[in-house]
C-alpha positions as CSV (number, residue, x, y, z in Angstrom):
1,M,119.1,79.2,31.6
2,V,119.6,81.2,34.8
3,S,117.0,80.7,37.5
4,V,115.3,83.7,39.1
5,G,117.2,85.2,42.0
6,M,120.5,83.6,41.2
7,I,123.6,85.7,41.7
8,T,125.4,85.9,38.4
9,E,127.7,88.8,39.1
10,W,129.4,90.3,42.2
11,K,127.2,93.4,41.9
12,D,124.1,91.2,42.4
13,I,125.0,90.3,46.0
14,P,122.2,91.6,48.3
15,M,123.2,94.5,50.5
16,E,122.5,92.5,53.7
17,L,124.8,89.7,52.6
18,L,127.5,92.0,51.4
19,L,127.5,93.9,54.8
20,R,127.6,90.6,56.6
21,I,130.7,89.6,54.6
22,V,132.3,92.9,55.1
23,S,131.8,92.6,58.9
24,L,134.0,89.5,58.8
25,V,137.0,91.2,57.2
26,D,139.4,93.9,58.6
27,D,138.8,97.5,57.9
28,R,141.5,97.7,55.3
29,M,139.8,95.0,53.2
30,A,136.4,96.8,53.7
31,I,137.8,100.0,52.2
32,I,139.2,98.0,49.2
33,A,135.9,96.3,48.7
34,S,134.1,99.6,48.5
35,G,136.1,100.3,45.3
36,V,134.9,97.2,43.5
37,C,131.9,98.9,41.9
38,S,129.4,101.7,42.5
39,G,126.9,99.3,44.1
40,W,129.4,97.9,46.6
41,R,130.6,101.4,47.3
42,D,127.2,102.7,48.1
43,A,126.2,99.7,50.2
44,I,129.5,99.6,52.3
45,C,129.6,103.4,52.7
46,W,126.0,103.4,53.9
47,G,126.2,100.4,56.1
48,L,129.6,100.7,57.7
49,T,129.3,102.5,61.1
50,Q,132.7,101.7,62.6
51,L,136.1,102.2,61.1
52,S,139.7,102.0,62.4
53,L,142.7,103.3,60.4
54,T,145.4,102.4,62.9
55,W,146.9,100.0,60.3
56,C,147.7,103.0,58.1
57,K,151.3,103.9,58.8
58,N,151.7,106.5,56.1
59,N,149.4,109.1,54.5
60,M,146.6,108.7,57.0
61,N,145.7,112.3,56.5
62,N,145.1,111.8,52.7
63,L,143.2,108.6,53.4
64,V,140.8,110.4,55.8
65,L,140.3,113.2,53.3
66,S,139.2,110.7,50.6
67,L,137.1,108.5,52.9
68,A,135.2,111.1,55.0
69,P,132.9,112.3,52.1
70,K,131.9,108.6,51.5
71,F,131.5,107.1,54.9
72,T,129.0,109.6,56.2
73,N,127.2,107.2,58.6
74,L,130.2,106.5,60.7
75,Q,129.6,106.4,64.5
76,A,133.0,105.3,65.6
77,L,136.3,106.3,64.0
78,I,139.7,105.2,65.4
79,L,142.7,107.3,64.1
80,R,145.2,106.4,66.8
81,Q,148.8,106.7,65.4
82,D,152.3,105.6,66.2
83,K,153.7,108.6,64.5
84,P,151.8,111.8,64.0
85,Q,150.2,112.1,60.5
86,L,146.9,113.8,60.9
87,Q,146.5,117.5,60.2
88,D,143.7,119.9,60.7
89,S,142.4,119.4,57.2
90,A,141.5,115.7,57.9
91,I,139.5,116.7,61.1
92,E,137.7,119.4,59.1
93,A,136.6,116.8,56.6
94,I,135.4,114.5,59.4
95,A,133.4,117.4,60.9
96,N,131.9,118.3,57.5
97,Y,130.7,114.8,56.6
98,C,130.4,112.6,59.7
99,H,127.8,114.3,61.7
100,D,126.6,111.1,63.5
101,L,130.1,110.4,64.9
102,Q,129.9,109.4,68.6
103,D,133.4,107.8,69.2
104,L,136.6,109.5,68.0
105,D,140.1,108.5,68.8
106,L,142.8,111.1,67.8
107,S,145.4,110.0,70.3
108,N,149.0,111.1,69.6
109,S,148.0,113.6,67.0
110,F,150.2,116.4,68.2
111,K,150.3,118.1,64.8
112,L,146.6,119.1,65.3
113,S,145.9,122.7,66.4
114,D,143.0,124.3,68.2
115,C,141.2,124.5,64.8
116,A,140.6,120.7,65.0
117,L,138.6,121.1,68.2
118,F,136.7,124.1,66.9
119,V,135.4,122.3,63.8
120,L,134.6,119.1,65.8
121,A,132.5,121.3,68.2
122,H,130.3,122.3,65.3
123,G,130.3,119.2,63.1
124,C,130.2,116.4,65.6
125,P,127.9,117.5,68.5
126,N,126.9,113.9,69.3
127,L,130.3,112.8,70.5
128,T,130.1,110.7,73.6
129,K,133.7,109.4,73.6
130,L,136.7,111.5,72.7
131,N,140.4,110.5,73.0
132,V,142.8,113.3,72.4
133,S,145.6,112.0,74.7
134,G,149.0,113.2,73.6
135,C,147.5,116.1,71.5
136,S,149.8,118.5,73.3
137,A,149.2,121.5,71.0
138,F,145.5,122.0,72.1
139,S,144.9,125.0,74.4
140,D,142.3,125.4,77.1
141,T,140.4,127.9,75.0
142,A,139.7,125.3,72.4
143,L,138.7,122.7,75.0
144,V,136.3,125.2,76.6
145,Y,134.7,125.8,73.2
146,L,134.3,122.1,72.5
147,A,132.6,121.5,75.9
148,K,130.0,124.1,75.0
149,F,128.8,122.2,72.0
150,C,129.7,118.5,72.7
151,R,127.5,118.2,75.8
152,K,126.9,114.5,75.4
153,L,130.5,113.5,76.3
154,K,130.7,110.5,78.6
155,Y,134.4,109.5,78.1
156,L,137.1,112.0,77.7
157,N,140.8,111.3,77.6
158,L,143.1,114.3,78.0
159,C,146.2,112.5,79.2
160,G,149.2,114.6,78.4
161,C,147.2,117.6,77.2
162,A,148.9,119.9,79.6
163,K,148.0,123.1,77.9
164,A,144.4,122.2,77.3
165,A,143.5,120.7,80.7
166,S,143.4,123.7,83.0
167,D,141.0,124.7,85.8
168,K,139.3,127.0,83.3
169,A,138.7,124.1,80.9
170,L,137.4,121.8,83.7
171,K,135.0,124.5,84.8
172,A,133.5,124.5,81.3
173,I,133.4,120.7,81.3
174,G,131.6,120.6,84.7
175,K,129.2,123.2,83.5
176,N,128.3,121.7,80.1
177,C,129.1,118.0,80.2
178,N,127.0,116.6,83.0
179,Q,126.8,113.1,81.5
180,L,130.6,112.6,81.9
181,Q,131.5,109.2,83.4
182,S,135.2,108.9,82.8
183,L,137.9,111.5,82.6
184,N,141.7,111.0,82.2
185,L,143.8,114.0,83.3
186,G,147.1,112.2,83.6
187,W,150.1,114.5,83.7
188,C,148.0,117.6,83.2
189,E,150.1,119.6,85.7
190,K,148.0,122.7,85.5
191,V,144.9,121.0,87.0
192,G,144.2,122.1,90.5
193,D,141.5,121.8,93.2
194,V,139.2,124.3,91.6
195,G,139.0,122.5,88.3
196,V,138.5,119.0,89.9
197,M,135.7,120.4,92.2
198,S,134.0,121.8,89.1
199,L,133.8,118.2,87.9
200,A,132.6,116.9,91.2
201,Y,129.7,119.3,91.3
202,G,128.9,119.3,87.6
203,C,129.4,115.7,86.7
204,P,127.3,113.5,89.1
205,D,127.8,110.4,87.0
206,L,131.6,110.5,87.1
207,R,132.9,106.9,87.8
208,A,136.5,107.0,86.7
209,L,139.0,109.8,87.3
210,D,142.7,109.7,86.5
211,L,144.7,112.4,88.3
212,C,148.1,110.7,87.9
213,G,150.9,113.4,88.1
214,C,148.5,116.2,88.9
215,V,150.8,117.6,91.5
216,L,148.7,120.7,92.4
217,I,145.9,118.5,93.8
218,T,145.7,119.0,97.6
219,V,143.9,117.2,100.5
220,K,141.1,119.8,100.3
221,I,139.8,118.2,97.1
222,I,139.4,114.9,99.0
223,I,137.1,116.5,101.5
224,D,135.1,118.4,98.8
225,F,134.7,115.2,96.8
226,L,133.2,113.5,99.8
227,L,130.7,116.3,100.3
228,S,129.8,116.8,96.6
229,F,129.0,113.2,95.9
230,A,126.7,113.0,99.0
231,V,127.8,109.5,99.9
232,L,128.6,110.1,103.5
233,P,125.6,108.8,105.5
234,Q,127.8,106.0,106.8
235,M,130.6,108.4,107.9
236,T,130.8,109.0,111.6
237,A,131.0,112.5,113.0
238,S,134.4,111.7,114.6
239,L,135.9,110.6,111.3
240,L,134.5,113.7,109.5
241,W,136.0,115.9,112.2
242,Q,139.4,114.2,111.7
243,T,139.3,114.8,107.9
244,T,138.3,118.5,108.2
245,A,141.6,119.0,110.0
246,F,143.2,118.7,106.5
247,I,141.1,121.3,104.7
248,F,143.4,123.5,102.7
249,D,144.1,127.0,104.2
250,P,143.4,129.5,101.3
251,S,145.7,132.0,103.0
252,A,148.7,129.8,102.5
253,S,149.9,128.8,99.1
254,T,151.6,125.5,99.8
255,T,150.9,124.4,103.3
256,A,148.0,122.6,105.1
257,K,146.6,123.8,108.4
258,T,144.9,121.9,111.2
259,I,141.4,123.3,111.7
260,T,140.6,124.0,115.3
261,D,137.6,126.2,114.8
262,R,134.5,124.3,115.8
263,A,132.4,126.6,113.6
264,M,134.1,125.1,110.5
265,Y,133.3,121.6,111.7
266,S,129.7,122.6,112.4
267,L,129.3,124.0,108.8
268,V,130.8,121.0,107.2
269,Y,128.9,118.5,109.3
270,S,125.6,120.3,108.8
271,R,126.1,120.2,105.1
272,V,126.7,116.4,105.2
273,K,123.7,116.0,107.5
274,N,121.5,117.9,105.0
275,K,122.7,115.7,102.2
276,H,122.1,112.6,104.4
277,E,118.4,113.5,104.7
278,M,118.1,113.4,101.0
279,W,119.4,109.9,100.9
280,K,117.4,108.4,103.7
281,S,114.9,106.9,101.3
282,V,117.6,105.4,99.0
283,K,118.2,101.6,99.4
284,K,121.4,100.6,100.9
285,N,122.7,98.8,97.9
286,R,122.6,102.0,95.9
287,Y,125.7,103.2,97.7
288,E,127.6,100.4,96.0
289,E,126.3,101.4,92.6
290,E,126.8,105.2,92.7
291,G,130.0,107.2,92.9
292,L,133.6,106.7,91.9
293,M,134.6,103.3,90.7
294,N,138.1,104.1,89.6
295,L,140.5,106.8,90.9
296,N,144.1,107.2,90.0
297,I,146.0,109.6,92.3
298,S,149.5,108.2,91.7
299,Q,152.2,110.8,92.1
300,C,149.8,113.1,93.9
301,T,152.2,113.5,96.8
302,A,150.4,116.3,98.6
303,L,147.6,113.9,99.7
304,T,147.5,112.4,103.2
305,P,146.5,108.8,104.3
306,L,143.6,110.0,106.4
307,A,141.9,111.9,103.7
308,V,142.4,109.2,101.0
309,Q,141.2,106.5,103.4
310,A,138.1,108.6,104.0
311,V,137.4,108.5,100.2
312,C,138.1,104.8,100.1
313,D,135.7,104.2,102.9
314,S,133.0,106.3,101.3
315,F,133.1,104.8,97.8
316,P,132.7,101.0,98.2
317,A,133.7,100.4,94.5
318,L,137.2,101.7,95.2
319,H,139.6,98.8,95.9
320,T,143.2,98.5,96.9
321,C,143.1,94.7,97.2
322,A,145.0,92.3,94.9
323,G,143.2,91.8,91.5
324,R,140.7,94.6,92.0
325,H,142.9,97.7,92.2
326,S,140.7,100.6,91.3
327,L,142.3,103.1,93.7
328,I,145.8,103.6,92.2
329,I,148.3,105.2,94.6
330,S,151.6,104.3,93.1
331,G,154.4,106.7,93.7
332,C,152.8,107.9,96.9
333,L,154.8,106.2,99.7
334,S,152.8,108.1,102.4
335,L,149.6,106.3,101.2
336,T,150.7,102.7,101.6
337,S,148.6,102.5,104.8
338,V,145.4,103.1,102.8
339,H,143.3,100.0,102.3
340,C,139.8,99.1,101.2
341,A,137.4,97.2,103.5
342,C,137.9,93.8,101.8
343,A,141.7,94.2,102.0
344,V,141.4,94.8,105.7
345,Q,139.1,91.8,106.1
346,A,141.5,89.5,104.1
347,H,144.4,90.7,106.3
348,R,142.4,89.9,109.5
349,A,141.4,86.5,108.1
350,A,145.1,85.7,107.3
351,N,146.1,86.7,110.8
352,S,143.4,84.5,112.4
353,L,144.7,81.5,110.5
354,L,148.3,82.2,111.7
355,H,147.2,83.0,115.2
356,P,144.0,81.2,115.9
357,A,144.2,81.9,119.6
358,L,144.2,85.7,119.1
């Protein structure tokens, strides 16, 4: 005689217990388990919110087409590939069924076209994290369209998306995605000062910015970043005057010009002063909590030590010291003299040990 509540068949396992078991196995086994019976299928498809298909080396596109209509509650989907498999049809299926998706990784999917971003814009407006690094076929038109609908984006990886990441696209991101915290623009050679400034003004929560290989970035952007983030109350007038000497001259296409016009200095300084008034009531420790925490400017050879040092001084979370590198300047031999405050202090401490009489 079977007692009440005893599990006699696999289908009798309570949903909570089944989901706990599924959470202990890999995603491939979870998909297999969903095919055991209709009860398991319904429970797993309803309860599974995160799924990675990186283990699928062949036919990932067909697998996505079959799973998307079932796993409609997915919030995170990782489709990173070693070799490109995904096609627009799979992304369309995701957009049609997975409306709660927040985290999507499509890296290295260079078979995808603009159509993929168009359907995501409509079907997955709740995206907060999107990785399309290596998706080289996307254009800036599609990225502009996506930014208009996916306004909750916080993490966006566009590394290698040279066609998509243009100043035009960054303007749209700055205008629509004001919650953005991290942006990777590595090797996006069309990105210039105008686009980056659109981010600075439109994305006040930006904490990590990768500009590796963005060769069009000039020293002007450094000055504008300092002003736009309003973190300059500790910057002396003399230092500000020195940095304004490197403001890009719009009348010249590739050269920088020393500013001797005191009117320019007065305008820049007055702007900083006005912003400083807004920050007087803010506690001092907030300066360490706000602003850039990671900045990659490797290969940006147009930048000068003085301008980059000003940024490092103004954002306390940027470090060049060993073990805490968050200001990356590799490939920029002219910037080897740039150091964060703790690196300078460590150097002084080391010198005092070697030369105690000095």
